[in-house]
Every structure is written in C-alpha cells, then in structure tokens.
C-alpha positions in Angstrom: 22.1 5.0 192.5 24.7 7.3 190.9 28.4 6.7 191.8 29.8 9.2 194.3 32.4 11.6 192.8 34.2 11.7 196.1 37.1 9.5 195.2 37.8 11.4 192.1 37.6 14.8 194.0 40.0 13.4 196.7 42.4 12.4 194.1 42.3 15.7 192.3 42.6 17.7 195.5 45.6 15.5 196.5 47.4 16.0 193.2 46.5 19.7 193.4 48.8 19.9 196.5 51.8 19.0 194.5 53.9 21.7 193.0 54.9 21.4 189.2 58.2 19.5 189.8 56.5 17.2 192.3 53.7 16.5 189.9 56.2 15.5 187.3 57.9 13.1 189.7 54.4 11.7 190.5 53.8 11.0 186.8 57.2 9.4 186.2 56.9 7.2 189.3 53.2 6.4 188.4 54.4 5.3 184.9 57.0 2.9 186.2 55.4 1.7 189.5 54.6 -2.0 189.7 50.8 -2.6 189.2 48.7 -5.6 189.9 48.8 -8.1 187.0 45.4 -7.2 185.6 46.4 -3.5 185.2 48.5 -1.7 182.6 50.3 1.5 183.0 48.6 4.7 181.6 50.4 5.5 178.3 53.1 8.1 178.8 51.7 10.2 175.9 48.5 10.6 177.9 50.2 10.9 181.4 53.0 13.5 180.6 50.8 16.4 179.5 47.9 15.8 182.0 46.9 18.3 184.5 45.8 17.3 187.9 42.0 16.9 187.1 42.8 15.0 183.9 45.3 12.9 185.7 42.8 12.0 188.5 40.2 11.1 185.9 42.7 8.8 184.1 43.6 7.2 187.2 39.9 6.3 187.9 39.2 5.3 184.2 42.3 2.8 184.1 42.3 1.5 187.5 38.8 2.0 189.1 38.1 4.1 192.2 39.5 1.8 194.8 42.8 0.8 193.0 43.3 4.5 191.8 43.3 5.4 195.5 45.7 2.7 196.4 48.0 3.4 193.5 48.1 7.2 194.3 48.8 6.5 197.9 51.7 4.2 196.9 53.3 6.8 194.4 52.9 9.6 196.9 54.8 7.6 199.5 57.5 6.6 196.9 58.2 10.3 195.9 58.4 11.2 199.7 55.0 13.1 199.8 53.8 11.6 203.1 52.0 14.5 204.2 49.8 14.6 201.0 49.4 10.8 201.4 48.2 11.3 205.0 45.8 14.0 204.0 44.3 11.7 201.4 44.1 8.8 203.8 42.3 11.2 206.3 39.8 12.3 203.6 39.2 8.6 202.7 38.7 7.5 206.4 36.4 10.6 207.1 34.4 10.0 203.9 31.7 7.6 203.2 33.7 5.8 200.6 33.3 2.4 202.0 36.0 0.9 199.7 37.8 -1.2 202.4 41.1 0.1 201.3 44.3 -1.6 202.5 46.0 1.5 203.8 48.9 -0.2 205.7 51.4 0.6 203.0 50.9 4.2 203.5 50.5 4.6 207.2 53.9 3.8 208.3 56.4 6.8 208.3 
C-alpha cells in the first residue's frame, strides 16, 4: 500500500500560510529547537534557501511523517503562529492520518 501524501500536503499548506519574514523565523527556530535524541537538525545550508514545498519534504525526510508534524506544531507555537498551528491540528484530526500525535503541546493557548 502506498504511503499517503497527506502529511506532506498538510505541512506544505501550513508553511504556505506564513509570510516571508514568518517563514524565516520558522526556519531559524526549527534549526535551534530541541529535538528528540535520535534526530539531528536539518543543516542550515539546506534549510535557509528552502521554499515551503522543499522545507516540508525535508521535514518528512529528516524526521518521518509523525515527528515532522509534531516538530512543525512545536515551532509554529514557539514563533507565535498559533492560528496556523490550530489549522494544522484541525487538518490532522479531520484526516485519516492515524498517527496518534501527541497534540497537547499545541492545544493550549
């Protein structure tokens, strides 16, 4: 069975909501955010020039679908983009992702 492209699509759509300076803030925060021990940050040389679709693809490649969504939500909250985070949460909950995400970090205001 082929993997669903929905997590990647949801990530891309969420990143597309950010204006240019917000996307820069997202990348800087993503580069410096604390990750689970088994994950390494995406190299800045790849991260800095990336557009939304490339960035979403890198998130999935480096962290896997589930953790990419978790990291994205964490970064969005950290840069005060709660509305975008809430849209992503809603898409995840409405979708058939079945990833069992721990969304508690992003549900509180």
